[in-house]
C-alpha positions as CSV (number, residue, x, y, z in Angstrom):
1,M,-46.6,36.1,-60.6
2,S,-44.3,33.0,-59.4
3,Q,-46.3,29.9,-58.3
4,Y,-43.9,30.2,-55.2
5,Q,-45.1,33.6,-54.2
6,H,-46.9,32.4,-51.2
7,I,-43.9,30.8,-49.5
8,K,-41.6,33.7,-50.7
9,Q,-43.9,36.1,-48.8
10,S,-44.2,33.5,-45.7
11,A,-40.4,33.1,-45.6
12,Y,-39.9,36.9,-46.0
13,D,-42.3,37.7,-43.2
14,A,-40.7,35.2,-40.7
15,N,-37.2,36.2,-41.5
16,M,-38.1,39.9,-40.7
17,Q,-39.6,38.8,-37.1
18,L,-35.8,37.8,-36.3
19,P,-34.3,41.2,-35.8
20,K,-37.5,42.4,-34.4
21,L,-37.5,39.8,-31.5
22,G,-33.6,40.5,-30.9
23,L,-32.8,36.9,-32.2
24,V,-30.2,38.1,-34.7
25,L,-27.1,40.3,-35.4
26,F,-26.2,41.4,-38.8
27,T,-27.1,38.4,-41.0
28,F,-26.5,35.7,-38.3
29,G,-29.8,33.8,-39.0
30,N,-32.5,32.4,-41.6
31,V,-35.9,31.3,-41.8
32,S,-37.5,28.8,-44.3
33,A,-41.1,28.1,-45.3
34,A,-41.9,25.0,-47.1
35,D,-44.9,23.9,-49.3
36,R,-45.1,20.2,-49.2
37,S,-47.3,19.9,-52.3
38,L,-44.8,21.5,-54.3
39,G,-41.7,19.7,-52.8
40,V,-39.9,23.0,-52.2
41,F,-39.1,25.6,-49.5
42,A,-38.1,29.4,-49.6
43,I,-35.1,30.5,-47.6
44,K,-33.3,33.7,-47.1
45,P,-30.4,34.5,-49.6
46,S,-27.0,34.3,-47.9
47,G,-25.4,37.2,-46.4
48,V,-28.0,39.7,-47.3
49,P,-28.7,42.4,-44.5
50,Y,-32.3,42.2,-43.2
51,E,-33.1,45.8,-44.3
52,D,-32.3,44.8,-47.9
53,L,-34.6,41.9,-48.0
54,T,-37.8,41.5,-50.1
55,P,-40.1,38.6,-50.9
56,E,-38.7,38.5,-54.4
57,K,-35.2,37.7,-53.1
58,M,-36.1,34.7,-51.3
59,V,-34.6,31.7,-52.9
60,I,-36.6,28.6,-53.8
61,V,-35.0,25.2,-53.0
62,D,-36.1,21.6,-53.4
63,F,-35.6,19.0,-50.4
64,D,-32.3,17.9,-51.9
65,G,-31.0,21.3,-51.5
66,N,-30.9,22.3,-55.3
67,T,-32.0,25.8,-56.2
68,V,-35.2,25.8,-58.3
69,E,-35.8,29.6,-58.6
70,G,-33.9,32.6,-57.6
71,D,-30.8,34.8,-58.8
72,L,-29.1,34.9,-55.3
73,R,-27.2,32.2,-53.4
74,P,-29.3,30.5,-50.7
75,S,-28.3,30.6,-46.9
76,S,-25.3,28.8,-46.2
77,D,-27.5,26.6,-43.9
78,T,-29.9,25.7,-46.7
79,K,-28.7,21.9,-46.8
80,T,-29.4,21.6,-43.2
81,H,-33.1,22.7,-43.7
82,A,-33.3,20.5,-46.7
83,V,-32.3,17.5,-44.7
84,L,-34.7,18.0,-42.1
85,Y,-37.6,18.8,-44.4
86,K,-37.0,15.5,-46.4
87,H,-36.9,13.2,-43.3
88,W,-39.4,15.1,-40.9
89,S,-42.4,15.2,-43.0
90,N,-44.7,17.5,-40.5
91,I,-42.7,20.5,-40.4
92,N,-43.2,23.5,-42.7
93,G,-40.9,26.2,-41.1
94,I,-37.4,26.1,-40.0
95,V,-35.3,28.9,-38.0
96,H,-31.5,28.9,-37.5
97,T,-30.2,31.9,-35.3
98,H,-27.2,32.6,-33.3
99,S,-28.8,34.2,-30.4
100,T,-27.0,34.9,-27.5
101,F,-28.3,32.9,-24.7
102,A,-29.2,29.7,-26.5
103,T,-25.9,30.0,-28.4
104,A,-24.0,30.3,-25.0
105,W,-25.5,26.9,-23.9
106,A,-24.8,25.2,-27.2
107,Q,-21.0,26.4,-26.8
108,A,-20.9,24.9,-23.4
109,Q,-22.2,21.7,-24.9
110,R,-25.1,21.3,-22.3
111,D,-28.7,20.6,-22.4
112,I,-30.9,23.4,-21.0
113,P,-32.4,21.9,-17.8
114,I,-36.1,22.0,-17.3
115,F,-36.0,24.4,-14.3
116,G,-39.4,26.0,-14.6
117,T,-42.9,26.4,-15.7
118,T,-42.0,28.8,-18.5
119,H,-39.9,25.7,-19.9
120,A,-42.8,23.2,-19.2
121,D,-45.4,25.2,-20.9
122,H,-43.5,24.2,-24.2
123,L,-42.0,21.0,-23.7
124,T,-41.3,18.2,-21.0
125,V,-37.8,17.6,-21.3
126,D,-34.6,19.4,-21.3
127,V,-33.7,21.2,-24.3
128,P,-31.2,18.8,-26.0
129,C,-27.8,19.7,-27.2
130,A,-26.3,17.4,-30.0
131,P,-22.9,16.7,-29.4
132,P,-20.3,18.5,-31.6
133,M,-19.7,16.7,-35.1
134,D,-16.9,14.4,-35.5
135,D,-14.1,15.2,-37.7
136,E,-15.2,13.2,-40.8
137,M,-18.6,14.8,-40.7
138,I,-16.9,18.1,-40.7
139,K,-14.6,17.5,-43.5
140,G,-17.5,16.2,-45.5
141,N,-20.6,18.0,-46.6
142,Y,-20.8,20.1,-43.4
143,E,-24.3,21.7,-43.6
144,H,-25.8,18.5,-45.0
145,E,-24.2,16.4,-41.9
146,T,-25.6,19.1,-39.6
147,G,-29.1,17.9,-40.4
148,F,-28.2,14.4,-39.6
149,Q,-26.4,15.6,-36.5
150,I,-29.7,17.0,-35.4
151,M,-31.7,13.8,-36.4
152,N,-29.2,11.6,-34.7
153,C,-29.5,13.4,-31.4
154,F,-33.2,12.9,-31.4
155,K,-33.0,9.2,-32.3
156,D,-30.2,8.7,-29.4
157,K,-32.4,10.4,-26.9
158,N,-35.6,9.0,-28.0
159,L,-37.3,12.3,-28.7
160,S,-40.1,13.1,-31.1
161,Y,-39.4,16.2,-33.4
162,E,-43.1,16.9,-33.2
163,E,-43.1,17.3,-29.5
164,V,-39.6,18.9,-29.1
165,E,-39.5,21.5,-31.7
166,M,-35.9,23.0,-30.8
167,I,-32.3,21.8,-30.4
168,L,-28.9,23.0,-29.8
169,V,-26.1,22.1,-32.0
170,G,-23.0,21.7,-29.9
171,N,-20.4,24.3,-30.3
172,H,-22.8,25.9,-32.7
173,A,-26.1,27.3,-32.2
174,P,-29.9,26.7,-32.2
175,F,-32.4,25.4,-34.8
176,T,-36.2,25.5,-34.2
177,W,-39.0,24.3,-36.4
178,G,-42.8,24.1,-36.4
179,K,-46.0,23.2,-38.5
180,T,-45.5,26.8,-39.9
181,P,-42.8,29.4,-40.2
182,E,-44.5,31.6,-37.5
183,K,-44.4,28.7,-35.0
184,A,-40.8,28.0,-35.9
185,V,-40.1,31.7,-35.2
186,Y,-42.2,31.5,-31.9
187,N,-40.2,28.7,-30.9
188,S,-37.0,30.4,-31.6
189,A,-37.9,33.4,-29.2
190,V,-39.2,30.9,-26.5
191,L,-35.8,28.9,-26.6
192,E,-33.8,32.2,-26.2
193,S,-36.0,33.4,-23.2
194,V,-35.8,29.9,-21.7
195,A,-32.0,29.7,-22.2
196,Q,-31.6,33.3,-20.5
197,M,-33.6,32.2,-17.5
198,A,-31.7,29.0,-17.2
199,L,-28.6,30.8,-17.1
200,L,-29.8,33.2,-14.4
201,T,-31.1,30.3,-12.4
202,E,-27.9,28.6,-12.1
203,Q,-26.0,31.9,-11.2
204,I,-28.6,32.4,-8.4
205,N,-28.4,29.1,-7.3
206,P,-25.9,26.5,-8.6
207,Q,-27.6,23.8,-7.0
208,A,-31.2,24.6,-8.3
209,P,-33.4,21.4,-8.6
210,K,-35.2,20.8,-11.9
211,L,-39.0,21.2,-12.0
212,K,-40.7,18.5,-10.2
213,E,-42.6,16.0,-12.4
214,A,-46.2,17.0,-11.1
215,L,-45.7,20.5,-12.3
216,V,-44.1,19.7,-15.5
217,K,-47.1,17.5,-16.5
218,K,-49.5,20.2,-15.1
219,H,-48.2,22.9,-17.2
220,Y,-47.6,21.0,-20.4
221,E,-50.9,19.3,-20.5
222,R,-52.9,22.6,-19.7
223,K,-51.5,23.9,-22.8
224,H,-51.2,20.8,-25.0
225,G,-53.0,17.9,-23.4
226,P,-56.4,16.5,-24.5
227,D,-58.1,18.5,-21.9
228,S,-56.0,21.7,-22.3
229,Y,-57.7,24.8,-21.0
230,Y,-55.3,27.5,-21.8
231,G,-56.2,30.4,-24.2
232,Q,-59.4,31.0,-25.9
């Protein structure tokens, strides 16, 4: 058995959640699962339908984007995953989808405003939208540069990747991450739900105010603060 079997299984299980959660159409998405001790991650092979996936078909890649094990070509987004794993040491799972509502906000080049407590349960700021990539980056190593586009947005907005585990890439689509692949998938589903709610909010009331700071603080801290009391 491959020494990478555990992350192949983890990546497979996480990838299979995407169609179940309505986050992908056809092959429009991928999840990766990292093992820091081995310096590699497992990722979905490019263009393979979800119904044809198996754990054995997951491709093992190092943090420079080189294939270490596997007969299939890894996801076209592999270099973006590699850049994020290489520079953000506390994540072990990354998800990329073209889910409808989050992608719509990305195409509109807009941050998703923090309108309600559902949003505040997960983060205390708007979901950031990175600006579209400049022409030189597009002409270069595109997927590699997408990783830097994401990191540069976090730097420019002074955000922590450990607190804000999601982003929209302008004119493209969302990426999410987490300490585990399961958490990254969870974040992807939350992002899609929050994106849909925000769109409906603006349709109902184009002048809808953002959630007031006291409620943002209350809802975030009851789940994530030092005195959190949500759950068992």
